[in-house]
C-alpha positions as CSV (number, residue, x, y, z in Angstrom):
1,M,-62.9,-101.8,48.0
2,S,-63.2,-105.4,47.5
3,L,-61.1,-107.4,44.7
4,L,-62.3,-109.2,41.8
5,I,-61.6,-112.1,40.0
6,T,-61.2,-111.5,36.0
7,D,-61.9,-114.0,33.3
8,E,-58.0,-114.3,32.7
9,C,-58.2,-116.6,36.1
10,I,-56.9,-119.9,35.2
11,N,-58.7,-121.9,38.4
12,C,-55.3,-122.7,39.4
13,D,-56.8,-123.4,43.1
14,V,-54.1,-121.6,44.9
15,C,-56.2,-118.1,45.8
16,E,-59.0,-119.5,47.7
17,P,-57.4,-121.2,50.8
18,E,-55.4,-118.0,51.3
19,C,-58.3,-115.9,51.9
20,P,-58.6,-115.2,55.8
21,N,-62.6,-114.4,55.4
22,G,-63.5,-117.2,53.5
23,A,-64.5,-114.5,50.4
24,I,-63.4,-116.5,47.5
25,S,-65.4,-119.3,46.1
26,Q,-65.6,-121.2,42.7
27,G,-68.0,-119.7,40.7
28,D,-69.7,-121.4,37.6
29,E,-66.3,-121.0,35.4
30,I,-63.7,-119.0,37.7
31,Y,-63.4,-118.4,41.3
32,V,-65.3,-115.3,42.4
33,I,-64.9,-113.2,45.5
34,D,-68.1,-112.2,47.6
35,P,-67.4,-108.2,48.3
36,N,-69.8,-108.6,51.7
37,L,-66.8,-110.8,52.8
38,C,-63.7,-109.2,51.3
39,T,-61.5,-106.6,53.2
40,E,-58.9,-106.9,51.0
41,C,-57.0,-108.9,53.9
42,V,-57.1,-105.6,56.2
43,G,-57.3,-106.6,59.6
44,H,-55.3,-109.9,59.1
45,Y,-52.4,-108.9,56.9
46,D,-51.1,-106.0,54.9
47,T,-51.9,-106.9,51.5
48,P,-54.3,-109.0,50.0
49,Q,-53.2,-112.5,49.9
50,C,-55.0,-113.8,46.9
51,V,-53.3,-110.9,45.0
52,E,-49.6,-112.0,46.3
53,V,-50.4,-115.9,45.2
54,C,-52.3,-115.2,41.9
55,P,-49.9,-116.1,39.3
56,V,-51.6,-114.8,36.4
57,D,-52.4,-111.3,38.0
58,C,-56.0,-111.6,37.6
59,I,-57.3,-110.1,40.9
60,P,-57.7,-106.2,40.8
61,L,-59.7,-103.8,42.9
62,D,-63.4,-103.8,42.0
63,P,-64.4,-100.3,41.1
64,N,-68.0,-101.2,42.0
65,N,-67.2,-101.8,45.4
66,Q,-65.0,-98.9,46.9
67,E,-64.5,-98.9,50.2
68,T,-61.8,-96.9,52.4
69,H,-59.5,-98.5,54.7
70,D,-61.9,-97.3,57.6
71,E,-64.7,-99.1,55.9
72,L,-62.5,-102.3,55.1
73,M,-61.8,-102.4,59.1
74,I,-65.1,-102.2,60.5
75,K,-66.4,-104.7,57.9
76,Y,-63.1,-107.1,59.2
77,H,-64.5,-106.6,62.9
78,K,-68.3,-107.6,61.6
79,I,-67.1,-110.4,59.9
80,N,-64.5,-111.4,63.0
81,G,-66.3,-110.4,66.0
């Protein structure tokens, strides 16, 4: 499952540099997560790093992009070789 940044985002800029896959970028109004690049940090870390650093707790799981741990690991290998 990919993660999602909600409209509670305050554009504090702490999540973007923490993403090892480059899935987070500045959107029109708030930061956004590309579900094609988000692996919830599977393959890199034990927990999603953006969630760890977010001061307003606005990065939940995206119910529209559900993936298993195995699917996230496959995506990780595709992205990182």
